[in-house]
N, C-alpha and C positions, 0 to 999 in steps of 0.2 A: 504494500500500500504506500502510495506517495505521501510524503510529509507536506502538509500545508502549513505555512507559517502562521502564527497567531496574528490577528489583525494589527496589533500594536507594533509588530516587528516589520510591517510593510510601510512603504512610504505614506500611503493614504492614512493608515492607522496612526502612525507617528505624528504626521502633520495635524491630523484632527486632534490628537491628544495635546499637542502644543497650543493649538487655538483655545482649547478648553482651559489649559493651565494659565493662559493669558487673560482669562476672564469671560470667555464666551460660553453660552450654554451649548450642550451637545447638538441640539437642533440647528442653532446658528452656525456652529462649526461645520456641520455637514453641508449647509447651504453654501458656505464659503468654499469648501472643497469642490462642490459641483461647479461653482463659478470659476474656480482656478482650473478645473479640468477643461472647461469650455474656452479658456483663455489660450491664445496661440502659444504663449510662453509655457503653458502647462503641458504642451506636447512633449517637452523634453523630460518630464517627470515620469519615471517608471512606477506608476501608482500602485500596482498590485505586487511589485517585486519586493523581496526582503531587503532591508537596509544594509545588512552585512555583505551584500554582493557588490556594493559600490563604494567608491572613496567618499570620505566625509564631505568633500567639496560638493558633491552632487546633492547631498542632503541639505547643505547650507544654501545652495542655489535654489533648491525646491522651496525652502522656507522663505526666501526672498519673494518668490512668485506668490506664495500663499499669503504672506503678510501684505503684499500690495493688493491682492484681491480682498483681504479682510478689511483694509482701509476703505476700499470702494464700497464694500457691502455695508460697513458701519455708516459711511457718509450718506448712503442711500436709504438706510433703514433706521439707524439709531445715532444720528449725528452728535448727540450729547452723551454717548456712552462713556462711562467712567474709565473703561479699559482701552479706549482708543489710543492713548499714548504708548501702550504696550506693543503696538504694531508699527509705530513710526520708526524710521531709520535714524539711528544716532550717528552723528559725524564721528569719524575715527580720530 
């Protein structure tokens, strides 16, 4: 029997979990993930693949795409959300 990775170990699960840890409800996080999947930049994310099969840089790039889509979702649906700053890029 083939081993299926648990959901949190896939890109989709990990990124959804990150959104929730940053203050979103699970339903909101799932909406953001669907928005990111529809984004052309989301095409480079191996959504159902296990994280451990890719370099950390791929995970970081995926998080940038998801954060951008989270900000768009927040601005369209909850512009005064307390957790909006959690998704803003910080200057290095």
